C-alpha positions as CSV (number, residue, x, y, z in Angstrom):
1,X,0.0,0.0,0.0
2,X,1.4,3.4,-1.0
3,X,2.1,5.9,1.8
4,X,-0.5,8.6,2.4
5,X,1.2,12.0,2.2
6,X,0.4,15.6,2.5
7,X,3.0,18.0,1.0
8,X,3.9,21.5,2.2
9,X,5.2,23.5,-0.7
10,X,6.8,26.7,0.6
11,X,9.4,29.2,-0.6
12,X,12.0,28.6,2.1
13,X,10.4,26.0,4.3
14,X,8.6,26.9,7.5
15,X,8.2,23.7,9.5
16,X,7.3,25.6,12.7
17,X,4.1,26.8,11.1
18,X,2.8,23.3,10.4
19,X,3.4,21.4,13.7
20,X,-0.4,21.3,14.4
21,X,-1.1,19.9,10.9
22,X,1.6,17.3,11.4
23,X,0.0,16.4,14.8
24,X,-3.3,15.9,13.0
25,X,-1.9,13.9,10.2
26,X,0.0,11.6,12.5
27,X,-3.3,10.8,14.3
28,X,-4.6,9.6,10.9
29,X,-1.4,7.7,9.8
30,X,-0.6,10.3,7.1
31,X,2.9,11.6,6.5
32,X,3.8,15.3,6.2
33,X,6.6,16.2,3.8
34,X,8.1,19.6,3.0
35,X,9.2,20.8,-0.4
36,X,10.4,24.2,-1.6
37,X,9.8,26.1,-4.8
38,X,12.6,28.7,-4.6
39,X,15.0,26.2,-6.2
40,X,17.3,27.9,-8.7
41,X,18.5,30.8,-6.4
42,X,19.3,28.1,-3.8
43,X,21.1,26.0,-6.3
44,X,23.3,28.9,-7.2
45,X,24.0,29.6,-3.5
46,X,24.8,25.9,-2.9
47,X,27.3,25.8,-5.8
48,X,29.0,29.1,-5.0
49,X,29.3,28.2,-1.3
50,X,30.0,24.6,-1.7
51,X,27.0,23.6,0.4
52,X,26.4,20.0,-0.6
53,X,23.4,19.6,1.8
54,X,21.6,22.6,0.2
55,X,22.5,21.3,-3.2
56,X,21.0,17.8,-2.7
57,X,18.0,19.4,-1.1
58,X,17.3,21.3,-4.3
59,X,17.7,18.2,-6.3
60,X,15.0,16.6,-4.2
61,X,12.8,19.6,-4.9
62,X,13.4,19.3,-8.7
63,X,12.5,15.7,-8.6
64,X,9.3,16.6,-6.8
65,X,8.2,19.1,-9.4
66,X,8.9,16.7,-12.2
67,X,6.8,14.1,-10.4
68,X,3.9,16.5,-10.3
69,X,3.7,16.4,-14.1
70,X,3.3,12.6,-14.1
71,X,1.0,12.1,-11.1
72,X,-2.3,13.4,-9.9
73,X,-4.4,14.0,-6.8
74,X,-1.5,14.8,-4.5
75,X,-2.6,16.9,-1.5
76,X,-0.4,20.0,-1.4
77,X,-0.6,22.9,1.0
78,X,0.9,25.9,-0.8
79,X,2.5,28.7,1.2
80,X,3.3,31.6,-1.1
81,X,3.2,35.3,-0.5
82,X,0.2,37.2,-1.9
83,X,0.5,38.3,-5.6
84,X,3.8,36.6,-6.1
85,X,4.1,36.2,-9.9
86,X,5.8,32.8,-9.4
87,X,2.3,31.4,-8.8
88,X,1.7,31.4,-12.5
89,X,4.5,28.9,-13.1
90,X,3.7,26.8,-10.0
91,X,0.0,26.4,-11.1
92,X,1.2,24.6,-14.3
93,X,2.7,21.9,-12.1
94,X,-0.3,21.7,-9.7
95,X,-2.9,21.4,-12.5
96,X,-3.8,17.8,-11.6
97,X,-3.5,18.0,-7.9
98,X,-5.6,19.0,-4.8
99,X,-4.3,22.3,-3.6
100,X,-4.8,24.0,-0.3
101,X,-3.6,27.5,0.5
102,X,-2.1,28.7,3.8
103,X,-1.7,32.4,4.4
104,X,-1.1,34.8,7.3
105,X,-1.4,37.9,5.1
106,X,-4.0,40.4,6.3
107,X,-4.5,42.8,3.4
108,X,-6.0,41.5,0.2
109,X,-7.1,44.7,-1.7
110,X,-3.7,45.0,-3.5
111,X,-2.6,48.1,-1.7
112,X,-0.2,46.5,0.8
113,X,1.7,43.3,0.2
114,X,5.2,41.9,0.0
115,X,5.5,41.2,-3.8
116,X,5.3,44.3,-6.0
117,X,7.5,42.9,-8.8
118,X,5.5,41.9,-11.9
119,X,2.2,43.1,-10.4
120,X,0.2,43.3,-13.5
121,X,-3.3,42.3,-14.6
122,X,-2.1,38.8,-15.7
123,X,-0.7,38.1,-12.2
124,X,-3.8,39.4,-10.4
125,X,-6.0,37.3,-12.7
126,X,-4.1,34.2,-11.9
127,X,-4.3,34.9,-8.2
128,X,-8.1,35.4,-8.5
129,X,-8.5,32.1,-10.3
130,X,-6.3,30.4,-7.7
131,X,-8.2,31.7,-4.7
132,X,-11.7,31.5,-6.1
133,X,-11.5,28.2,-8.1
134,X,-8.3,26.2,-7.9
135,X,-7.8,25.8,-4.1
136,X,-10.0,23.3,-2.3
137,X,-9.7,25.1,1.0
138,X,-7.9,28.1,2.5
139,X,-6.3,28.0,5.9
140,X,-5.9,31.6,7.2
141,X,-3.8,32.3,10.3
142,X,-6.0,35.0,11.6
143,X,-9.6,36.1,11.4
144,X,-8.4,39.3,9.8
145,X,-6.9,37.3,7.0
146,X,-10.1,35.5,6.5
147,X,-12.3,38.6,6.4
148,X,-10.0,40.3,4.0
149,X,-10.2,37.4,1.6
150,X,-14.0,37.2,1.9
151,X,-14.2,41.0,1.2
152,X,-12.0,41.1,-1.8
153,X,-12.8,37.8,-3.5
154,X,-15.8,35.7,-4.4
155,X,-15.1,32.9,-1.9
156,X,-17.6,30.9,0.2
157,X,-17.2,31.5,3.9
158,X,-17.0,27.7,4.5
159,X,-14.0,27.5,2.2
160,X,-11.8,29.3,4.7
161,X,-10.7,28.0,8.1
162,X,-8.9,30.0,10.7
163,X,-5.8,28.1,11.9
164,X,-3.8,30.1,14.3
165,X,-0.2,29.2,14.7
166,X,0.1,26.7,17.6
167,X,2.2,26.6,20.8
168,X,4.6,23.8,21.4
169,X,3.4,21.6,24.3
170,X,6.7,21.9,26.1
171,X,5.8,25.5,27.0
172,X,3.0,24.4,29.4
173,X,3.5,23.4,33.1
174,X,6.6,25.7,33.4
175,X,5.0,28.6,35.4
176,X,6.4,28.3,39.0
177,X,9.6,30.2,38.5
178,X,9.9,33.6,40.2
179,X,10.1,36.5,37.8
180,X,12.6,39.4,38.1
181,X,10.8,42.7,38.8
182,X,10.5,45.0,35.7
183,X,12.1,42.4,33.4
184,X,11.3,42.5,29.7
185,X,12.4,40.1,26.9
186,X,12.5,40.3,23.1
187,X,13.1,37.1,21.0
188,X,13.4,37.3,17.3
189,X,15.2,38.9,14.4
190,X,17.4,41.9,15.1
191,X,16.3,44.1,12.3
192,X,15.3,47.8,12.0
193,X,11.6,47.0,11.4
194,X,11.6,45.2,14.8
195,X,12.2,48.5,16.5
196,X,15.3,47.3,18.3
197,X,17.1,50.6,18.6
198,X,14.1,52.3,20.2
199,X,13.9,49.5,22.8
200,X,17.6,49.7,23.6
201,X,17.4,53.5,24.0
202,X,14.6,53.2,26.5
203,X,16.4,50.7,28.7
204,X,19.6,52.8,28.4
205,X,17.7,55.6,30.1
206,X,15.9,53.4,32.6
207,X,18.5,51.4,34.5
208,X,16.0,50.0,37.0
209,X,14.2,48.1,34.2
210,X,15.9,45.0,32.7
211,X,16.0,43.9,29.1
212,X,17.0,40.6,27.5
213,X,17.3,40.3,23.8
214,X,17.6,36.9,22.1
215,X,18.2,36.6,18.4
216,X,20.4,37.5,15.4
217,X,20.4,39.9,12.5
218,X,22.0,43.0,11.1
219,X,21.6,44.9,14.4
220,X,23.3,42.2,16.5
221,X,26.5,44.4,17.0
222,X,24.3,47.3,18.2
223,X,22.7,45.0,20.7
224,X,26.1,43.6,21.9
225,X,27.4,47.2,22.2
226,X,24.5,48.2,24.5
227,X,24.8,45.0,26.5
228,X,28.4,45.6,27.2
229,X,27.8,49.2,28.2
230,X,24.7,48.9,30.3
231,X,24.3,46.4,33.1
232,X,20.5,46.2,32.7
233,X,20.7,45.0,29.1
234,X,21.6,41.4,28.3
235,X,22.1,39.6,25.0
236,X,21.7,35.9,24.1
237,X,22.6,34.3,20.8
238,X,19.5,32.6,19.1
239,X,18.1,29.7,21.2
240,X,16.7,26.9,19.1
241,X,16.3,24.4,22.0
242,X,12.9,25.0,23.3
243,X,13.5,23.9,27.0
244,X,16.5,26.2,27.1
245,X,14.4,29.1,25.7
246,X,11.8,28.4,28.3
247,X,14.3,28.7,31.1
248,X,15.3,32.1,29.8
249,X,11.7,33.2,29.1
250,X,10.1,32.3,32.3
251,X,12.2,34.5,34.6
252,X,10.8,37.7,32.8
253,X,7.5,39.5,33.5
254,X,6.9,40.9,30.0
255,X,7.5,40.0,26.3
256,X,8.0,43.0,24.1
257,X,7.4,43.5,20.3
258,X,8.1,47.0,18.9
259,X,7.3,46.1,15.3
260,X,7.4,48.9,12.7
261,X,5.3,48.6,9.5
262,X,7.2,48.8,6.2
263,X,6.1,49.0,2.6
264,X,6.0,45.2,2.4
265,X,5.8,43.9,6.0
266,X,4.0,44.0,9.3
267,X,3.7,41.6,12.2
268,X,1.2,39.1,11.0
269,X,0.9,36.9,14.2
270,X,3.8,36.7,16.6
271,X,4.3,33.1,17.8
272,X,6.5,34.4,20.4
273,X,3.5,36.1,22.0
274,X,1.6,32.9,22.7
275,X,4.7,31.1,23.8
276,X,5.4,33.8,26.4
277,X,1.8,34.0,27.5
278,X,1.9,30.2,28.3
279,X,4.7,31.0,30.7
280,X,2.7,33.8,32.4
281,X,4.4,36.7,30.7
282,X,2.4,39.8,29.8
283,X,2.7,40.8,26.1
284,X,3.4,44.4,25.0
285,X,3.2,45.0,21.2
286,X,2.7,47.6,18.6
287,X,-0.7,47.7,16.9
288,X,-0.1,45.4,13.9
289,X,-2.8,43.1,12.6
290,X,-1.4,40.0,14.2
291,X,-0.7,41.0,17.8
292,X,-4.0,43.0,17.8
293,X,-5.9,39.7,17.3
294,X,-4.1,38.0,20.2
295,X,-3.7,40.8,22.7
296,X,-6.8,42.3,24.4
297,X,-6.7,44.6,27.4
298,X,-7.3,41.6,29.6
299,X,-4.0,39.9,28.5
300,X,-1.6,42.7,27.7
301,X,-0.9,46.1,26.1
302,X,-1.2,47.3,22.5
303,X,0.4,50.7,21.6
304,X,0.6,52.9,18.5
305,X,3.9,52.8,16.6
306,X,6.3,55.4,18.0
307,X,4.8,55.2,21.4
308,X,6.8,52.4,22.9
309,X,8.6,54.6,25.5
310,X,5.4,56.0,26.9
311,X,3.8,52.6,27.1
312,X,6.8,51.0,28.8
313,X,6.9,53.9,31.4
314,X,3.2,53.4,32.1
315,X,3.6,49.6,32.4
316,X,6.5,49.9,34.8
317,X,4.7,52.5,37.0
318,X,1.6,50.3,37.0
319,X,3.5,47.2,38.2
320,X,3.2,43.6,37.3
321,X,-0.3,42.2,37.3
322,X,-0.2,38.7,38.7
323,X,-3.8,38.0,37.9
324,X,-3.3,39.0,34.3
325,X,-0.3,36.7,34.2
326,X,-2.3,33.7,35.5
327,X,-5.1,34.6,33.1
328,X,-2.6,34.5,30.2
329,X,-1.6,31.0,31.0
330,X,-5.2,29.9,30.6
331,X,-5.8,32.0,27.5
332,X,-2.7,30.5,25.8
333,X,-4.2,27.0,26.0
334,X,-6.5,27.8,23.1
335,X,-3.3,27.8,20.9
336,X,-2.3,24.3,22.1
337,X,-1.2,21.8,19.5
338,X,-4.3,19.7,20.0
339,X,-6.8,22.6,19.7
340,X,-5.2,24.1,16.6
341,X,-4.8,20.6,14.9
342,X,-8.6,20.3,14.9
343,X,-8.8,23.4,12.7
344,X,-6.8,21.7,10.0
345,X,-9.4,18.9,9.6
346,X,-10.8,20.1,6.2
347,X,-7.6,18.7,4.7
348,X,-8.8,15.2,5.6
349,X,-11.9,15.4,3.4
């Protein structure tokens, strides 16, 4: 008997976004396999850098695309940025297969999206066909994503399911650690659009508050400079081992996201928020579409871009709310692996 398989087809691979789907499929004896469509740029990188692992990975992706031409009825979850012109080529390979779309994007009126190259009537027409006719089901990461799709396309409400990103089960039952007073943590990419410099400047001027930054990116040297100069600022290299990350996380009172919208990006969810909430941290985030859907005034603080310093001052003056912390642990359970896996069930039909 041939193996039952669902394929994730993504630009760069994003296994962390599909752990709940993997959980569901395993319950039904179905395998989940990941393939990528950004092949030739990675082949070039593999050859120029002598990266044999990356090279053979792309060969596997090429074989997969060739197989699509000679097979049918494969179940494929496509993760591709809205209005990416590469969809036109990809659809030729997916013609005989069952395609599902997974998206976290929250603006579908063509005014704000990450792919402006080759935005022409042909590209938009293919995207309309894809969303309205080709895909069997759409899995939207937020309610905002779903409502935007329904508003801008002729799609039946039942064709779209909301599947939030899920929280790793290891984050639960880790809530008995004392938290350092006025302690804040940021985990993620160290980039200008993450508002890193503004965060550092605030803690430079407020030595009685403590900041931990975990991550990597082009602003890493800036963070290291501040960490060496100011005793209340600490830096960690990226932590990929979840139990280790938990140990760092749980000694803090607040998780902080100072995201800044660009022409092609905003914070679309913030997995780090639900991870932190499960450990009793209180989230503080700028008012991007993703965090706004998670954070209410009962679980944390949302602020307008540019207002991070005033918000942090108010939070510090107000003091840590232990009842809110305990409430967050309960709220975070709605993002558990088991709960979110049930939202993927339309793929089993």
